[in-house]
C-alpha positions in Angstrom: -174.0 -37.9 19.0 -177.1 -40.3 18.9 -176.6 -41.4 21.9 -175.5 -37.6 23.8 -177.9 -35.7 21.5 -180.9 -37.4 19.4 -182.1 -40.2 21.9 -182.6 -38.5 24.8 -185.0 -36.2 23.2 -186.9 -38.5 21.4 -187.2 -40.6 24.2 -189.0 -38.4 25.9 -192.1 -38.8 23.1 -191.8 -42.0 21.8 -190.4 -45.8 23.2 -186.6 -47.1 23.0 -187.5 -49.1 20.1 -188.8 -46.1 18.1 -186.2 -43.7 19.4 -183.4 -45.8 18.1 -185.1 -46.2 14.4 -185.4 -42.6 14.4 -182.0 -42.1 15.3 -181.1 -44.1 12.4 -183.4 -42.2 10.1 -181.5 -38.8 11.4 -178.1 -40.2 10.5 -179.2 -41.2 7.4 -180.2 -38.0 6.6 -177.2 -36.8 7.7 -174.7 -38.8 5.8 -177.0 -37.7 2.3 -175.6 -34.2 3.6 -172.2 -35.4 4.0 -172.0 -37.8 1.1 -175.0 -37.4 -1.8 -175.0 -33.6 -1.7 -171.5 -32.8 -2.0 -170.8 -35.4 -5.0 -174.3 -34.4 -6.5 -175.6 -37.9 -7.0 -176.3 -40.9 -5.3 -179.3 -39.6 -3.4 -181.1 -42.0 -1.3 -178.6 -44.7 -1.0 -177.1 -43.3 2.4 -180.1 -43.0 4.1 -181.5 -46.2 2.8 -178.2 -47.8 4.2 -179.1 -46.6 8.0 -182.8 -47.6 7.3 -181.3 -51.3 6.8 -179.4 -50.8 10.0 -182.2 -49.7 12.1 -184.4 -52.6 10.8 -181.5 -54.9 11.8 -181.6 -53.4 15.2 -184.8 -54.0 15.7 -184.0 -57.7 14.4 -181.6 -58.5 16.6 -183.2 -57.7 19.7 -186.1 -60.2 19.0 -184.1 -63.0 16.7 -179.9 -62.6 17.2 -179.7 -61.2 20.9 -180.2 -64.9 22.8 -177.7 -66.6 20.4 -174.2 -67.2 20.8 -171.4 -64.1 20.5 -170.1 -65.8 17.3 -173.7 -65.5 15.5 -174.4 -62.1 16.9 -170.6 -60.7 15.3 -171.4 -62.4 12.1 -175.4 -61.0 12.0 -173.4 -57.4 12.7 -170.6 -57.5 10.5 -172.9 -58.8 7.6 -175.1 -56.2 8.2 -172.7 -53.5 8.2 -170.6 -54.8 4.7 -173.4 -55.9 2.6 -175.2 -53.1 2.2 -172.0 -50.8 2.3 -172.4 -50.0 -1.8 -175.1 -47.9 -0.5 -173.2 -45.5 1.4 -170.3 -45.3 -0.4 -171.8 -45.1 -3.8 -169.6 -45.0 -6.7 -170.6 -41.0 -7.6 -169.2 -40.3 -4.0 -165.9 -42.6 -4.4 -165.4 -40.7 -7.7 -166.0 -37.3 -6.6 -164.7 -37.4 -2.9 -162.3 -40.4 -2.4 -160.4 -41.2 -5.2 -159.3 -36.9 -5.4 -158.2 -37.1 -1.7 -155.9 -40.5 -2.6 -154.7 -38.9 -5.6 -153.5 -35.4 -3.3 -152.2 -37.4 -0.7 -150.0 -39.4 -3.3 -149.1 -36.1 -4.9 -147.7 -34.9 -1.6 -146.2 -37.9 -0.6 -144.3 -37.6 -4.0 -143.7 -34.0 -3.2 -142.0 -34.9 0.5 -139.8 -37.9 -0.7 -139.9 -41.8 1.0 -136.7 -40.9 3.0 -138.8 -37.5 4.5 -141.8 -39.4 5.0 -139.9 -42.3 6.8 -137.9 -39.7 8.8 -141.4 -38.4 9.9 -143.0 -41.6 11.2 -140.0 -42.6 13.1 -140.6 -39.2 15.0 -144.4 -39.8 14.4 -143.5 -43.3 16.5 -141.6 -42.0 19.5 -144.4 -39.0 20.1 -147.0 -42.1 20.0 -145.1 -43.4 22.9 -144.7 -40.7 24.8 -148.7 -40.2 24.2 -149.3 -43.3 25.6 -147.5 -42.8 28.5 -149.3 -39.5 29.1 -152.9 -41.5 29.1 -151.2 -44.0 31.7 -150.5 -41.3 34.1 -154.3 -40.3 33.9 -155.8 -43.9 34.3 -155.3 -43.9 38.1 -157.7 -41.3 38.8 -160.3 -41.7 35.9 -161.0 -45.3 36.8 -160.6 -44.7 40.7 -158.0 -47.0 41.5 -157.7 -45.6 44.9 -160.9 -47.1 45.9 -160.9 -49.8 43.5 -157.4 -51.5 44.6 -158.4 -51.0 48.1 -160.3 -54.2 47.7 -157.2 -55.7 46.8 -154.9 -57.6 49.6 -151.8 -55.5 50.2 -149.7 -58.1 48.0 -152.0 -58.4 45.2 -152.2 -54.3 45.4 -148.5 -54.2 44.7 -148.0 -56.6 42.4 -150.4 -54.7 40.5 -148.9 -51.6 40.6 -145.4 -53.0 39.8 -146.8 -54.0 36.9 -148.1 -50.7 35.8 -144.7 -49.3 36.6 -143.1 -51.5 34.7 -145.4 -51.4 31.8 -144.9 -48.0 31.8 -141.4 -48.1 31.9 -141.3 -50.2 28.9 -143.4 -47.6 26.9 -140.8 -44.8 27.8 -138.0 -47.5 26.4 -139.8 -47.9 23.3 -139.6 -44.3 22.6 -135.8 -43.9 23.8 -134.4 -46.7 21.4 -136.6 -45.3 18.5 -135.2 -41.8 19.3 -131.8 -42.8 19.7 -131.9 -45.6 17.0 -133.8 -43.2 14.5 -130.9 -43.4 11.6 -129.8 -46.6 12.1 -133.9 -47.8 11.3 -133.7 -45.7 8.3 -130.1 -47.4 7.3 -132.0 -50.5 7.2 -129.7 -51.8 10.2 -130.2 -55.4 11.6 -130.1 -54.9 15.2 -132.2 -51.7 14.6 -134.8 -54.3 13.0 -134.9 -56.6 15.7 -135.8 -53.9 18.1 -138.9 -52.5 15.6 -139.9 -55.9 15.5 -139.9 -56.1 19.2 -141.7 -53.0 19.6 -144.3 -54.1 16.6 -144.8 -57.4 18.4 -145.6 -55.3 21.7 -148.4 -52.9 20.1 -149.6 -55.4 18.0 -150.4 -57.8 21.1 -152.0 -54.7 22.7 -154.5 -54.2 19.5 -155.1 -58.0 19.7 -156.1 -57.9 23.4 -158.3 -55.1 22.8 -159.8 -56.4 20.0 -160.4 -60.3 21.5 -159.8 -60.3 25.2 -161.8 -56.7 26.3 -165.2 -56.4 26.3 -166.9 -53.4 25.4 -169.2 -53.4 28.8 -165.7 -54.0 30.3 -164.7 -50.4 30.2 -166.6 -47.7 32.7 -168.9 -45.4 31.0 -169.1 -41.9 30.0 -167.9 -40.1 26.4 -164.6 -39.3 27.5 -163.6 -42.2 28.2 -165.1 -44.3 24.8 -163.6 -41.5 23.0 -160.3 -41.9 24.4 -160.6 -45.8 24.1 -161.0 -45.2 20.4 -158.0 -42.8 20.1 -155.4 -44.7 21.9 -156.6 -48.0 20.0 -156.4 -46.3 16.6 -152.8 -45.0 18.0 -151.8 -48.7 18.7 -153.0 -49.9 15.5 -150.7 -46.9 14.0 -147.3 -47.8 16.1 -147.9 -51.4 15.1 -148.0 -50.3 11.7 -145.0 -48.0 11.7 -142.8 -50.5 13.7 -143.7 -53.7 11.5 -142.5 -51.6 8.2 -139.4 -50.6 9.6 -138.9 -54.2 10.9 -139.3 -55.8 7.2 -137.1 -53.0 5.6 -134.3 -53.2 8.1 -134.2 -57.1 8.3 -135.6 -58.0 4.5 -135.8 -55.2 2.3 -132.9 -53.1 2.5 -130.8 -56.1 2.3 
């Protein structure tokens, strides 16, 4: 929202640095409405948190920008996490977060653990199919027709071969999840080994996204940024579901 709405408007009348700082100020005000106002307390904390972020961005551009990536990562996480209590105030946690967790717990208790596990497997199978649906769009959205034409014919065929095989493997994960649904719920050891392999597959994908890909590697565009975030969230969820069933089948159920 800042990038698409506020910054283009602000940059017409002020400098880039001032526009960035004002965008953080506006974010702070919006979070006051979203956090402090519903809780009826904690006013000023969210605004101060985002003002700190704005100041930190200005300091970063002058003092931290030319340092190593490790230093920049430490700087970013420090600035994000240390003042976090200003954003998530005790009044907000008590009025908003605790009732939410309590309600989720009540829903889970009313549904029952078996039904939750059953639904999580259906979700996992659908999640694998969703990643395939996203993968089908990749050649067009990333302009593979032009980009791959720069490769030699053999390298292009190798690339497309890996693309097709990866999609086939993900499709196999979906079929195995559907076919071994009741075995996974029953704690079957063979099903647990399958779940372990799938968990390692998706866990490795999350690790690659975290430590190998860079933000600048991804093509620009709001749709691709949102799609990247949603896909990574799905990969994390799939890793957690299959990791749980691997532990359940191989250790907890016996």
